[in-house]
C-alpha positions as CSV (number, residue, x, y, z in Angstrom):
1,M,91.0,-15.0,3.0
2,N,88.5,-17.6,2.0
3,D,87.3,-19.4,5.1
4,H,85.3,-21.9,3.1
5,P,87.5,-23.4,0.3
6,D,84.6,-25.2,-1.3
7,L,82.8,-22.0,-2.1
8,P,83.8,-20.0,-5.2
9,V,85.3,-16.5,-4.8
10,L,84.5,-13.7,-7.1
11,T,87.8,-14.0,-8.8
12,E,87.3,-17.6,-9.6
13,I,85.2,-19.0,-12.5
14,S,82.6,-21.5,-11.3
15,G,81.2,-24.0,-13.7
16,E,81.0,-23.8,-17.4
17,P,81.4,-20.4,-19.1
18,S,78.1,-19.0,-20.3
19,D,76.8,-16.2,-22.5
20,L,76.2,-13.9,-19.5
21,P,78.1,-10.7,-19.7
22,V,81.1,-10.4,-17.4
23,L,82.4,-7.2,-15.8
24,T,85.8,-6.6,-17.3
25,S,86.5,-3.0,-16.2
26,V,85.4,-0.8,-13.3
27,V,83.8,2.5,-14.3
28,A,84.1,5.5,-12.1
29,P,80.8,6.9,-10.8
30,P,79.6,10.1,-12.5
31,K,80.6,13.3,-10.9
32,P,77.8,15.1,-9.1
33,A,76.5,18.3,-10.5
34,P,77.8,21.5,-8.9
35,A,75.8,22.5,-5.9
36,D,73.3,25.3,-6.3
37,L,74.2,27.7,-3.5
38,S,71.2,29.9,-4.1
39,A,68.9,27.3,-2.5
40,T,71.0,27.3,0.7
41,G,71.2,31.0,1.1
42,A,75.0,30.9,1.0
43,H,75.0,33.8,-1.5
44,M,73.2,36.1,1.0
45,R,74.9,38.8,3.0
46,P,74.9,38.5,6.9
47,L,72.0,40.2,8.5
48,S,72.4,43.1,10.9
49,P,71.1,42.7,14.5
50,A,68.2,45.1,13.7
51,E,67.2,43.1,10.7
52,V,67.3,39.9,12.7
53,D,65.1,41.5,15.4
54,Q,62.7,42.7,12.7
55,L,62.5,39.2,11.1
56,L,62.0,37.6,14.5
57,R,59.1,39.9,15.4
58,H,57.5,39.2,12.0
59,L,57.9,35.5,12.5
60,E,56.5,35.7,16.0
61,S,53.5,37.7,14.8
62,H,52.9,35.2,12.0
63,L,53.1,32.3,14.4
64,E,50.7,34.0,16.8
65,H,48.2,34.5,14.0
66,V,48.4,30.9,12.8
67,F,48.1,29.5,16.4
68,A,45.2,31.8,17.2
69,Q,43.4,30.8,14.0
70,K,43.9,27.1,14.8
71,L,42.8,27.5,18.4
72,N,39.7,29.4,17.4
73,Q,38.7,26.7,15.0
74,Q,39.1,24.0,17.7
75,L,37.3,26.1,20.3
76,E,34.4,26.7,17.8
77,Q,34.1,22.9,17.2
78,L,34.2,22.2,21.0
79,Q,31.6,24.9,21.6
80,K,29.2,23.4,19.0
81,L,29.8,19.9,20.5
82,A,29.0,21.2,24.0
83,V,25.8,22.9,22.8
84,E,24.7,19.7,21.0
85,L,25.4,17.7,24.1
86,A,23.5,20.1,26.4
87,I,20.5,20.0,24.0
88,S,20.6,16.2,23.9
89,E,20.7,15.9,27.7
90,F,17.9,18.4,28.0
91,K,15.7,16.5,25.5
92,A,16.4,13.3,27.4
93,E,15.5,14.9,30.8
94,L,12.5,16.8,29.6
95,P,9.8,14.1,30.0
96,R,10.9,13.4,33.6
97,L,10.9,17.1,34.4
98,L,7.4,17.5,33.0
99,I,6.1,14.5,34.9
100,D,7.7,15.8,38.1
101,A,6.2,19.2,37.5
102,L,2.7,17.7,36.9
103,K,2.9,15.6,40.1
104,D,3.7,18.6,42.2
105,G,0.7,20.4,40.8
106,K,2.7,23.3,39.5
107,P,1.6,24.8,36.2
108,V,3.9,24.2,33.3
């Protein structure tokens, strides 16, 4: 059982006794509290197929609304970014466009 005879085993006392407490008896772990079945839905009755269909339609409608709202927010942000980028590019090109227009003799 002990592959290394020079090492102490838990059943052996090593060295001088000390004032440290020693485990003399094993205490059983506390029993867990009874499970609350209301949180798991175990107390509920089975749903009829019509009720399941109604709940699924409601869930689908809710998910569509949430996804559409998130998509609209992202599209709005992207649209603002695209407009800002277009304005920035136009401002950068405007001097060259004006110079080219003046060279051609076209009225601005």
